[in-house]
N, C-alpha and C positions, 0 to 999 in steps of 0.2 A: 364575505357570507350568503350575498343576494345573487351572486351570478350561483356555488354550491346550492342553495334552494331552488337558480330558475334549473339549473341544469332537472339538476331529480322535479322535476314539473312537464317537459318535455321532453326526457330520455325515450323512452315509455313508449314514443309515436307509430300504432298500423295502419300508418299511410289513409286511416278514410278523411272523410269529413269532420262528421262527426266528429271526436279524435283532437281534431284540429282543433274545431269552436273549441272544445275544454278546456283546452292546453292554455290556447289564448286568454278565454276568462279568467283562469285559474294566472295567468301570469298579468294581468290586471291589476287581478284581487291583489297579489303580490306586493309588487311595483309601488299600487297606488299606495299600499302599509309602510310601504316603505319609503318612500317619497313623500319631502314636505313643504309645505307651502304652495299648494296643488288644489285645484279644482275637477281635477280633469285628465283623464289618462285609457284614453279607449287601440283601438287598431279598427285605420278603416284599409277592405280590400276592394283586391281592383273584379272589376268585370270589366273583362278585355272587352271584350261584343257594347256591347254599349260606352266606355270607356271614360269609367266613373269609378270613382272610391264607391266602392257597402259601407252603411258601420255595422263593423263586427263586436264580440265581448271589449265588455269598459262600463269602469268606474267616476262616478259622478251622476249628475244631471243630463236628462236624455237631451240627447242629439244630433246633428245633421246627422241627415241617412242617404244622403247622397250628393259628389261632391264630384263636380266634373272637373276630370285630370286637367293639371296646367292654370285653376283653378283657387285662389287662399292660398294659405299654408300648405294644405296640405297638398293637393292637386299639383301648386310650384313644387314641391317635395318628389315625389309619385315621376311628375318630369323631367325633373331635372337631376337622376337618380343622387341624390342628397340630402342630410341634414342641413335643416332650418331656421336656422335661431333667430329668436322676434322681441324683442326686446319691449317695445312696446307694440302691439297690434293695430295702436289706429297705428301708423306709419306705419303699416306695409301696406301697397298699394293694393287692393283686390282681396281686402282675406275679409273672408263670408264667415256674419255674426250670430255662432250658438248659441255664444252663453253671453250676454251683452258683461258680466260682470270680470271674466276675462280680459290680462290683462300682455300676457307673454305666454309664448307658445315656444314649443321646438319640437319640431317636424323629422323624425329617422324614415328610414325607407327600408322595409325590407327586400331582398332583395334576391332571390333563387341561385342555384346551383350552374342557373346556366347567364344569370346575373343581368334578368327581364326585375319588371317587382312586381310583386306582385302581395304589397299596400302599403302599410306607414303603419309606427307606429307616433301618436301625437297626445302629449302632452301639454296643460291651459294651467297656467298659471292665475293669481287675481288683482298679481303682483308687477309693479313693473320690470324688470331686469330680475326675473325671479330665477332665470338659465343662465349657467354661464357655459365658457367650451371646456371648466373640467365634467358638464351637466354632459352635453353635445357625444365626447370622448365615452359617458356611462356606460349609454344611452344605444348612441352604436354598436357599442361594447355586448349589451342586451338583444339589438334587434339581429345583426350575426349573429347568434347562439343561435334564436330565435328559429328564424334564416335558415340556420342548414339543419333543424333539427326539425321543421316542418312542411316543407321544402324541397327537399333537395332529394 
């Protein structure tokens, strides 16, 4: 059901930056509504020139506005081009604290049709061990759909 709704939200992209952000904002809202026990869900998008991730559309408390590639969970997922599931953020070396209530995190890269990382989907929870391998797989499917629809 979520995947059909997700496709409906991103299926009509006209190629413009404004509509990409509008679609990402709706996706963040949809996934926020459909995911239990989370405190933040949103996107960080690549600024290649600055070698940073820049805050994009999200749901939750105010967040860090930029994250260097390779730093924290988000920057590491972008650099490694792979999803990172962290059961306890306090045990992750170099974790960037945007919200002190965050206890676990799942970050999935968005990869364009050329194989380049264009951003990440970041999900935080106030519960340790909130995310499972099933969550990782599900959010990787979502990220792939988002990437193909908005960066192809």
